[in-house]
KEGU-301144 format. One record per residue (C-alpha): chain; x, y, z. Coordinates in Angstrom, 3 decimals. Layout:
<rs>
{"A"; {X; Y; Z}}
...
</rs>
This chain:
<rs>
{"A"; {-11.741; -4.537; 11.856}}
{"A"; {-10.928; -0.290; 11.510}}
{"A"; {-9.850; 1.049; 8.432}}
{"A"; {-6.523; 2.442; 9.794}}
{"A"; {-6.825; 5.757; 7.877}}
{"A"; {-7.267; 7.273; 11.239}}
{"A"; {-4.115; 8.143; 13.842}}
{"A"; {-7.102; 6.604; 16.266}}
{"A"; {-6.973; 3.204; 14.563}}
{"A"; {-3.084; 3.187; 16.011}}
{"A"; {-3.701; 0.198; 17.846}}
{"A"; {-3.831; -2.400; 14.337}}
{"A"; {-0.780; -0.828; 13.267}}
{"A"; {1.927; -2.569; 15.768}}
{"A"; {4.299; -4.751; 14.334}}
{"A"; {6.155; -6.992; 17.662}}
{"A"; {9.730; -8.570; 16.616}}
{"A"; {9.923; -11.156; 18.955}}
{"A"; {13.039; -13.770; 19.218}}
{"A"; {10.977; -16.141; 21.071}}
{"A"; {12.382; -19.763; 19.820}}
{"A"; {9.067; -21.413; 17.996}}
{"A"; {8.963; -24.143; 20.824}}
{"A"; {8.199; -21.456; 23.266}}
{"A"; {5.513; -19.893; 21.570}}
{"A"; {1.536; -20.540; 22.373}}
{"A"; {-1.380; -18.892; 20.827}}
{"A"; {-3.369; -16.331; 22.747}}
{"A"; {-6.861; -14.597; 22.714}}
{"A"; {-6.073; -11.350; 20.418}}
{"A"; {-6.394; -7.449; 22.809}}
{"A"; {-10.261; -6.974; 23.330}}
{"A"; {-9.882; -3.998; 21.749}}
{"A"; {-9.976; -5.762; 18.585}}
{"A"; {-11.932; -7.993; 19.299}}
{"A"; {-14.835; -4.902; 19.857}}
{"A"; {-17.737; -4.294; 18.742}}
{"A"; {-17.109; -6.045; 15.404}}
{"A"; {-15.440; -9.945; 17.458}}
{"A"; {-15.846; -11.031; 12.766}}
{"A"; {-13.004; -8.265; 12.784}}
{"A"; {-10.799; -10.938; 13.477}}
{"A"; {-9.056; -12.836; 11.092}}
{"A"; {-8.944; -16.534; 10.706}}
{"A"; {-5.511; -18.589; 10.237}}
{"A"; {-4.669; -17.688; 6.487}}
{"A"; {-2.231; -20.452; 5.948}}
{"A"; {0.477; -19.480; 2.841}}
{"A"; {3.020; -21.001; 0.693}}
{"A"; {5.617; -19.176; -0.380}}
{"A"; {7.256; -18.874; -4.066}}
{"A"; {9.845; -16.409; -5.239}}
{"A"; {9.464; -13.554; -7.246}}
{"A"; {10.959; -10.298; -8.080}}
{"A"; {8.452; -7.269; -7.514}}
{"A"; {9.413; -4.379; -9.221}}
{"A"; {8.166; -0.634; -8.641}}
{"A"; {4.971; 0.671; -10.028}}
{"A"; {4.759; 2.399; -13.343}}
{"A"; {4.213; 6.028; -11.199}}
{"A"; {5.900; 5.582; -8.191}}
{"A"; {8.593; 8.152; -7.599}}
{"A"; {10.932; 5.621; -7.292}}
{"A"; {10.582; 4.860; -11.160}}
{"A"; {10.316; 8.797; -10.958}}
{"A"; {13.808; 9.601; -9.677}}
{"A"; {15.528; 5.970; -11.278}}
{"A"; {14.507; 7.227; -15.059}}
{"A"; {14.806; 10.032; -17.768}}
{"A"; {11.785; 11.104; -18.983}}
{"A"; {12.009; 8.897; -22.482}}
{"A"; {12.417; 5.147; -20.500}}
{"A"; {10.345; 6.535; -17.173}}
{"A"; {7.279; 6.822; -20.375}}
{"A"; {8.537; 3.545; -22.175}}
{"A"; {8.282; 1.967; -18.566}}
{"A"; {5.497; 3.002; -17.391}}
{"A"; {3.680; 1.933; -20.545}}
{"A"; {5.809; -1.284; -20.205}}
{"A"; {4.000; -1.642; -16.451}}
{"A"; {1.015; -1.537; -17.738}}
{"A"; {0.764; -3.621; -20.713}}
{"A"; {2.319; -6.450; -18.263}}
{"A"; {0.338; -5.873; -15.191}}
{"A"; {-2.119; -8.774; -14.897}}
{"A"; {-5.096; -10.334; -12.718}}
{"A"; {-2.038; -11.928; -10.015}}
{"A"; {-1.102; -8.055; -9.365}}
{"A"; {-4.406; -8.182; -7.544}}
{"A"; {-4.616; -11.289; -5.992}}
{"A"; {-1.214; -11.404; -4.334}}
{"A"; {-0.572; -12.031; -0.756}}
{"A"; {2.532; -11.007; -0.195}}
{"A"; {5.676; -10.962; 2.089}}
{"A"; {8.383; -8.370; 1.542}}
{"A"; {9.057; -6.780; -2.352}}
{"A"; {7.305; -4.170; -3.686}}
{"A"; {3.534; -3.610; -2.586}}
{"A"; {0.223; -3.924; -5.163}}
{"A"; {-0.760; -0.388; -4.577}}
{"A"; {-3.946; 0.737; -6.052}}
{"A"; {-4.684; 4.389; -4.670}}
{"A"; {-2.033; 6.211; -3.631}}
{"A"; {1.825; 5.543; -2.201}}
{"A"; {1.747; 2.824; 0.273}}
{"A"; {4.945; 4.031; 1.743}}
{"A"; {3.223; 7.658; 1.836}}
{"A"; {0.357; 5.973; 3.942}}
{"A"; {2.468; 4.804; 6.364}}
{"A"; {4.860; 7.932; 7.016}}
{"A"; {1.462; 9.946; 7.601}}
{"A"; {-0.145; 7.747; 9.558}}
{"A"; {3.047; 7.669; 11.786}}
{"A"; {3.259; 11.145; 12.112}}
{"A"; {-0.765; 11.314; 13.666}}
{"A"; {-2.000; 12.535; 10.414}}
{"A"; {-5.494; 10.645; 9.361}}
{"A"; {-5.407; 9.374; 5.395}}
{"A"; {-8.534; 9.025; 5.383}}
{"A"; {-9.958; 12.457; 3.289}}
{"A"; {-7.378; 14.776; 1.566}}
{"A"; {-6.258; 17.103; 4.255}}
{"A"; {-2.873; 15.619; 5.054}}
{"A"; {-2.080; 15.487; 0.933}}
{"A"; {-3.510; 19.506; 0.762}}
{"A"; {-0.735; 20.522; 3.537}}
{"A"; {2.301; 20.944; 1.228}}
{"A"; {4.274; 20.475; 4.092}}
{"A"; {2.761; 17.684; 6.132}}
{"A"; {2.931; 15.719; 2.418}}
{"A"; {6.549; 16.888; 1.850}}
{"A"; {8.024; 15.869; 5.329}}
{"A"; {5.552; 12.364; 4.866}}
{"A"; {7.986; 11.641; 1.557}}
{"A"; {10.958; 12.802; 2.574}}
{"A"; {10.398; 9.350; 5.048}}
{"A"; {8.526; 7.222; 2.617}}
{"A"; {11.912; 5.955; 1.755}}
{"A"; {12.318; 4.671; 5.114}}
{"A"; {8.960; 2.530; 5.044}}
{"A"; {9.383; -1.425; 3.876}}
{"A"; {6.250; -4.183; 2.447}}
{"A"; {6.724; -6.568; 5.619}}
{"A"; {3.431; -8.516; 4.670}}
{"A"; {0.532; -7.415; 2.316}}
{"A"; {-2.364; -9.281; 2.670}}
{"A"; {-4.800; -9.169; -0.753}}
{"A"; {-8.851; -9.491; -0.915}}
{"A"; {-10.220; -12.981; -1.075}}
{"A"; {-13.102; -14.088; -1.961}}
{"A"; {-12.134; -17.433; -0.799}}
{"A"; {-11.118; -16.748; 2.219}}
{"A"; {-14.333; -13.479; 2.808}}
{"A"; {-11.345; -11.068; 3.101}}
{"A"; {-12.670; -7.891; 1.583}}
{"A"; {-10.738; -4.972; 1.880}}
{"A"; {-12.934; -2.016; 0.514}}
{"A"; {-12.727; -2.611; -2.876}}
{"A"; {-10.728; -5.487; -3.578}}
{"A"; {-7.965; -3.850; -1.714}}
{"A"; {-4.721; -4.986; 0.219}}
{"A"; {-3.910; -4.966; 3.569}}
{"A"; {-0.151; -3.889; 4.727}}
{"A"; {2.292; -4.846; 7.471}}
</rs>
């Protein structure tokens, strides 16, 4: 499975909305490009059960920067770090806010959709490119988060996440 940092990995970034009635749906084989060169790159089925949960922005995000004054922001950050538990890192999620480990998911999405690689610092070092991505970032939403899961053999980097 491609890392997804490079715009050439775009085949892994496609999300389709299809309103076909459930009775008309049938399983299909994944495209060949997703099966080669690593046939194990196609993930096995991952059954999920839903539990409603509130997700709050991390303490170091633009949402917090923009919403709170300096003293409230510091208090929120301290509270967020103290209350973060292991569940933060073990959570598969549909919707809500992402569990971000290394940088803003929405900024990375904006950079990637504009054709910039996020596998190195070049896009982040270009002030104009980064400013454009930060301006577009609020338009991006988390659809699905798949956490690293040793029980199912999913390990995204060093206990990372896949975001859709």
